[in-house]
C-alpha positions in Angstrom: 6.3 19.0 14.4 6.8 17.1 18.0 4.6 17.5 20.6 4.5 16.8 24.4 1.9 14.9 26.3 1.6 13.4 29.1 3.2 10.2 28.0 6.2 11.2 26.0 7.1 12.8 22.7 5.8 12.5 19.6 7.9 13.3 16.4 7.3 12.6 12.8 10.0 12.7 10.7 10.6 11.9 6.8 13.4 9.7 5.3 14.1 7.9 2.1 13.2 4.2 1.3 15.7 2.1 -0.5 13.9 -0.7 -2.1 15.1 -3.9 -1.2 13.7 -6.1 -4.2 16.9 -8.0 -5.6 15.8 -6.1 -8.9 15.0 -3.0 -7.9 17.2 -0.2 -7.2 14.4 2.4 -6.5 13.9 4.8 -4.0 11.0 5.9 -2.0 10.1 8.3 0.9 8.1 7.6 4.2 6.6 9.8 6.9 7.2 8.2 10.3 5.7 8.9 13.7 8.4 8.2 16.3 7.1 8.0 20.2 9.6 6.9 22.4 11.0 3.6 21.1 8.1 2.8 18.8 8.2 4.0 14.8 4.9 3.6 12.8 4.9 4.3 9.0 2.2 6.7 8.5 2.4 6.9 4.9 4.9 5.5 2.3 5.7 6.3 -1.5 7.8 3.4 -3.2 10.3 3.0 -6.1 9.7 6.8 -7.1 13.0 6.9 -8.7 16.5 5.1 -8.8 18.1 8.8 -8.2 18.9 8.0 -4.2 20.1 11.8 -3.5 17.0 13.3 -5.2 14.6 11.7 -2.9 17.0 12.1 0.2 17.0 15.5 -0.8 13.2 15.5 -0.5 13.0 14.0 2.7 15.4 16.6 3.9 13.1 19.2 2.8 10.1 17.5 4.0 11.9 17.9 7.4 12.9 21.1 7.3 9.8 22.4 6.1 7.6 20.3 8.9 5.6 19.1 6.1 2.4 17.9 7.5 1.5 14.5 6.4 -1.5 15.2 4.5 0.3 16.7 2.0 3.0 14.0 1.5 0.7 12.9 -1.9 0.7 16.5 -3.4 4.5 16.7 -2.8 5.2 13.4 -4.3 2.9 14.2 -7.2 5.1 17.4 -7.9 8.2 15.5 -7.2 7.4 13.0 -10.1 6.4 15.7 -12.6 9.8 17.4 -12.1 11.3 13.9 -13.2 
């Protein structure tokens, strides 16, 4: 997904998100756009499950397949159906 332009390198990546609420130990996923030193959250889904490893594997799979962010909602829906 990385692309070059006149101003630098644009990179999209997925990562799992730990929930920060004291009462919540769930994990979500986000797609991030990185450009130079700036990072922007394109889309995120919070508190999908309390299984950190499964959300981390989901993020790794999205990265390795270079998933287009337009399909993240469908992927999350399928992920939740398998839980």
